[in-house]
N, C-alpha and C positions, 0 to 999 in steps of 0.2 A: 849287461854290456856286450857279452859274447853274442847274444841273440841279435842285437842291433848291427854288429859288424857282419854277421852272416847275412842279414837282410840286405845289406848294402853291396854284397858280393854278387854282381850280375850273373856270373857264370854258375855259381852255386844255385841261385834263384831259378835260373833257366833249367838247370839239371833237375831240380825238385819239381818244377811245374810239369816238365815232360815226363818225369817219373810218375806223377799222378795220372796224367793222360794215358800213358802206356799201360799202367796197372789197371785202370778202369776199362781199357779196351780188352784186356785179358780176362778180367774177373766178371764184368757185368756189374749189376747193382751190388754195392758193398757198403757196410757201415763204417763209421769214422774209426772205431777202435781197430777193426780188422785191417782197414786200409793203412792206418798208422803202423801196425805191426808189420805188414808186408813191406812198407817203405823204410822201416826202421827209423822213424821220425816221431817226435813228440806230437801228441794229439793237438796241442795248440797250434803248432806249426802247420800241420796238415789241414786243420780247420781253416786257418787263414788262406792257405792256397786254394782250398775248395770254395771259400767265399769269393775270392777274386775270380776264379774260373766260372763260378755261377753268375756273377755279375756280368761277365763278358759273354755269357751264353753258351759256353762250351760244356758246362756240367749242369745237371738238374738233380734236385733232391725230391724223392717221393714223400709226399706229405703224410702218408700212412705208416710207412716203414722207416722213414728218415734215412734211407739208403741213398747213396750217390751213384750216378751213372752218367755216361757221356750223352750229350744231346746230338741232334743231327747236324748241328753247325759244323762239327769236325768233318762230317761226311761231305757237306757242301764245300768246305774248304779244300778237301782232297779232290773233289770233282773239278773245281776251278783250276787247280794245279795241273791235273792230268789232262784237261782239255787244252792247256797251253803248252804241254810238253811237245817238243819237236822230236818225235820218235827217231827220226833218222840221225839227228845229232847225238842222241843218246847211244844208239846202237853202233854207229860207224866205228868207234875205237875198238869195240869187241870183235866185229867181223874182220877188221884190219889185222888184229892180233891172230885170229883164226887163220886168215889167209897166209900170214907169214909163218905160222907154226906148221901148216900143212904144205906150204909152198905151192898152193893152187889158187885159182880164181874163186872168189866168193861173191855171190849175188844176194841182194836183199830186195824183196818184192812186197807189193801191197795188192790185195785182192780188189778188183774193180768189176763188179758184176760177175760175168762168166769168165773173166780174164784175170791175168796178173800183170801189174805194171812194174817194170824194173826201176826201182828208186836209186839203187846204189850198186856199183861193181868195184870190187877191190882186187887188184893184182898184187901178188907178193913182191917184196923188195928183191928177194933172191929166188926167182922161179927155177924149176927144174930145167935142165939143158934142153930136153926134148919138149917143146911146147906145141900148142895147137892154136890156130887162129879161130876164135869163137865169134859167131855172128851177134852175140848178145852185147848190149850196151845200155846205158841209162836212157830211159824213155821208151824202151821196147815194150810191146804188149804181146802176150802170148796166151793161148787158151789154158784154162786150169787143167783140162783132162789129159794133156800130153806133156806135162812138165813135172819134174820132181817137186818143185815148190808148189805147184798147183795141186798135186796129189796129197802133199802133206797138209794143205789147207782143207781139201775135201774130206780127208780122213777124220777131221775134227767136227764134221757136220753130221746131221742125222741122215738116214737113208732117203727120207722124203726130200730133204734139201739138196742132196746129191742128185737125185733123179730130176728135180726141177732145173738144176743147172745143166744137166746133161741134155734135157729136152730143148733148152734154149741156146745150146751151143751148136756150132757148125762142126759136126764130127767128120773128120777126114784124115786120111793117111798122110802124115807128115813125112814118115819114112816107112819102110817095110815092117818096122817093129812097133809102130803106134797102135795102141789099144783102141779099137773102134766098136767093140761089143760091150754093151752095158753090163751084162752078167760077169764078164771077165773083169771089168773095171771094179765091180763090187768086191770080187775076190781079191783083187790087187789092194784095195783100200783096207780090207781086213788084215792083210799082211802088214800094211803100214801101221795100223793101230797096234798090232801085236809087237812090232819091232821098235816103234817109236820114231821111225824115220822112213822117208820115201826114196825110191830110186827111179831115175830116168835112164833106162837102158837103151840109148840111141833112139828113143821114141820121138824126140823133137829135132835132133840134129845128129846126123851120122858121124861116127867117130868120137862122140862125146858121151860120157856117163856122168850123172850128177847124183848127189846125196842131199836130201833136204829135210829140214824140220820146221814145224809151224810154231809161231809165237802168238800167244793169245794177247788181246788188248786188255785194258783194265776192267772191261765189262765181261771178260771171258769169251770174247768172240774171236774166231780165227781169221784175223785180218792180214797178218803178215807171215812171211817165211823167209828163210835164207838157205842157200845151197852152196855146196863145194862142187866145182866142176873140173873135170880132167879128161884127157884123152883116154880112150879104151885101153890103150897099151899100158897105162899106169893104174888101171882100175880093176885089178884082180879081186877075187872074192875076199881074200885076206886083207887087201888094202881098203876095200870098201868098209869092212868091219872096223878097221883102225880109224878111218876118217869119220865113220858114223859115231864112234865114241867121242871123238873131238867135237863133233857138231852137237852132240847131246850135252856135253860139258858146257859148251858156250850157251846153249839154250837154257840150261839150269841157272847159269849166272844172270842171263838177260831177264829171265822171268822174275828173279829177285829184284833186279835193278828197276824193273818196270812195275814192281809192287805186288807180285804174286807170291 
């Protein structure tokens, strides 16, 4: 009688089904007894769940070992979900929170060839009294090589990929601080890899410094990045380090939200 009541409880049933799926994802192929022990459920209950998941194509049983494992159907399902995720709508609340915590402008970009495309710009609700007018806005396109967001993305690429992008870019001095020597750029990217974040030190726009980190997509590709931008007068070495910590915290949260 108790068993029947439990089976009619949709919340408990869902919890058990996902418990099986999550455990199989962690363990790989596993036998019924071991799986039941891990889930702390009776063998008959786990067996029924496995039969149901096998029938739906999410679980397979090895004919030789009798062990159960996840099928690729769960991977296909994940892929369909991820392909339909609007990355911008997912990320916007987090970069808004970052902008308000730091009281500075935050930009979110997407790589498009040798450039970055500005998808979002968030200004803090309570900005600092001394502000600066920035040329950036949603829809802007800028080269990868001369922006913090661009360098954050480049740092996640191989040397060969970086060189290919460099060769296909129009390298020019945007300001007196723009890096236009490839060897110098390679050294810069090594620093980015070591620190975990990139800095634009007035390389794209005079009077503005930016800190940026890269966000990998669900395939592990460096498609996106976000940055914190502020006037040079507020971007001392100490504050850059403080803002970098905030950016890295937000990155860590976003990577989890996006499935990393």
